[in-house]
Backbone as CSV, one residue per row, in Angstrom:
resi,resn,N_x,N_y,N_z,CA_x,CA_y,CA_z,C_x,C_y,C_z
1,MET,22.446,27.908,-11.980,23.593,27.978,-12.703,23.258,28.014,-14.090
2,ASP,22.420,28.063,-14.794,22.209,28.479,-15.597,21.939,29.889,-16.253
3,SER,21.660,30.752,-15.165,21.538,32.274,-15.366,23.307,32.729,-15.021
4,ILE,23.897,32.316,-14.019,25.331,32.620,-13.984,26.019,32.311,-15.029
5,ASN,26.107,30.928,-16.057,26.816,30.623,-17.070,26.175,31.514,-18.416
6,ALA,24.963,31.826,-18.483,24.432,32.705,-19.630,25.302,34.320,-19.442
7,ASN,25.024,34.529,-18.402,26.067,35.907,-17.994,27.282,36.039,-18.318
8,GLY,27.838,34.834,-17.750,29.534,35.018,-17.682,29.910,35.247,-16.418
9,ILE,30.922,34.442,-15.684,30.929,34.315,-14.360,32.079,35.951,-13.982
10,ASP,32.749,36.152,-15.222,33.610,37.425,-14.699,33.339,38.892,-15.571
11,LYS,31.797,38.816,-15.942,31.093,40.085,-16.177,29.951,40.639,-15.542
12,PRO,30.218,42.423,-15.595,29.224,42.358,-14.592,27.697,42.138,-14.893
13,ILE,26.502,42.172,-14.130,25.887,41.826,-14.333,24.819,42.779,-14.759
14,ALA,24.211,42.597,-16.180,23.858,44.073,-16.685,22.338,44.222,-16.431
15,GLU,21.458,43.182,-16.291,20.152,43.422,-15.599,20.024,42.920,-14.322
16,PRO,20.331,43.541,-13.301,20.469,42.712,-11.886,19.179,41.901,-11.464
17,PHE,17.984,42.634,-11.586,16.851,42.284,-11.128,16.178,41.409,-11.992
18,LYS,16.404,41.156,-13.363,16.196,39.987,-14.467,17.015,39.072,-13.899
19,PHE,17.943,38.905,-13.554,19.396,37.884,-13.037,18.739,37.377,-11.828
20,LEU,18.348,38.141,-11.078,17.798,37.636,-9.581,16.241,36.792,-9.639
21,MET,15.435,37.404,-10.626,14.250,36.551,-10.822,14.611,35.350,-11.472
22,GLU,15.776,34.664,-12.356,15.798,34.062,-12.609,16.670,32.833,-12.052
23,TYR,17.283,33.357,-10.944,18.047,32.527,-9.886,17.150,32.082,-8.668
24,TRP,17.522,30.687,-8.722,16.657,30.330,-7.807,17.295,30.042,-6.299
25,ASN,16.929,30.883,-5.377,17.555,30.715,-3.998,16.507,31.493,-2.845
26,ASP,16.430,30.732,-1.671,15.433,30.771,-0.920,15.570,32.490,-0.383
27,ASP,16.921,32.922,-0.481,17.015,34.073,0.148,16.750,34.902,-1.075
28,ILE,17.045,35.001,-1.963,16.530,35.866,-3.373,15.412,35.881,-3.334
29,THR,14.558,34.967,-3.566,13.107,34.932,-3.444,12.523,35.518,-2.421
30,ASP,13.178,35.459,-1.053,12.395,36.211,0.267,12.473,38.011,-0.398
31,PHE,13.755,38.499,-0.522,14.207,39.694,-1.195,13.071,40.036,-2.024
32,MET,13.096,38.788,-3.179,12.299,39.854,-4.476,10.889,39.923,-3.914
33,VAL,10.083,38.864,-3.053,8.791,39.110,-2.462,8.609,40.364,-1.744
34,ASN,9.582,40.590,-0.748,9.977,41.976,-0.162,9.614,43.230,-0.974
35,MET,10.402,43.237,-2.323,10.481,44.099,-2.816,9.192,44.176,-3.488
36,MET,8.598,42.960,-4.297,7.220,43.405,-4.724,6.333,43.920,-3.925
37,MET,6.223,43.249,-2.958,5.389,44.067,-1.666,5.269,45.651,-1.873
38,THR,6.790,45.942,-1.456,7.171,47.234,-1.247,6.850,48.124,-2.139
39,MET,6.726,47.955,-3.427,6.704,48.789,-4.927,5.020,48.510,-4.877
40,SER,4.385,47.534,-4.264,3.047,47.500,-4.374,2.386,48.140,-3.007
41,ARG,3.078,48.645,-2.118,2.565,49.681,-1.094,2.923,50.937,-1.566
42,ILE,3.773,51.401,-2.334,4.383,52.621,-3.209,2.944,52.824,-3.548
43,ASN,2.627,51.854,-4.710,1.479,52.094,-5.552,0.327,52.305,-5.237
44,ARG,-0.045,51.907,-4.038,-1.152,51.898,-3.089,-1.484,53.224,-2.787
45,GLU,-0.151,53.662,-2.021,-0.031,54.929,-1.564,-0.546,56.392,-2.697
46,LYS,-0.423,56.177,-3.881,-0.225,56.954,-5.401,-1.614,56.489,-5.871
47,THR,-2.200,55.588,-5.940,-2.894,55.165,-6.823,-4.508,54.940,-5.728
48,GLY,-4.417,54.132,-4.565,-5.200,53.728,-4.406,-5.568,52.333,-3.842
49,LYS,-4.616,51.909,-5.164,-4.920,50.339,-5.555,-3.325,49.890,-5.355
50,GLY,-3.440,48.504,-5.108,-2.079,47.497,-5.017,-1.482,47.297,-6.711
51,LEU,-0.512,46.890,-6.281,-0.657,46.266,-7.816,-1.132,44.978,-8.750
52,PHE,-1.434,44.119,-7.419,-2.810,43.091,-8.397,-4.019,43.650,-8.700
53,GLU,-4.090,44.375,-7.725,-5.529,45.209,-8.040,-5.300,46.098,-9.143
54,GLN,-4.594,46.899,-9.528,-4.523,47.460,-10.648,-4.390,46.651,-11.703
55,PHE,-3.831,45.537,-11.610,-3.681,44.722,-12.919,-4.615,43.994,-13.061
56,MET,-5.617,43.259,-11.847,-6.811,43.157,-12.101,-8.124,43.847,-12.803
57,ASP,-7.686,45.351,-12.750,-8.775,46.087,-12.844,-8.394,46.636,-14.962
58,GLU,-6.969,46.605,-14.892,-6.737,46.913,-16.331,-6.982,45.683,-17.185
59,ASN,-6.791,44.587,-16.685,-7.226,43.318,-17.645,-8.602,43.192,-17.546
60,ARG,-9.508,43.711,-16.796,-10.905,43.344,-16.621,-11.205,41.797,-16.217
61,LEU,-10.363,41.691,-15.271,-10.303,40.547,-14.532,-11.162,40.594,-13.203
């Protein structure tokens, strides 16, 4: 509810993905996980590395 109250109930959501990341709901969580997996697959097709692998390499972890 904090995310909803901060934005206001009658206003358009300015940053929908940020809003969804802060809003706790099982369906939203599933959606966000699937979105991140898809982004990682796209990144793997372009670079040969998933998002986590790329993050680890860039930060020498």
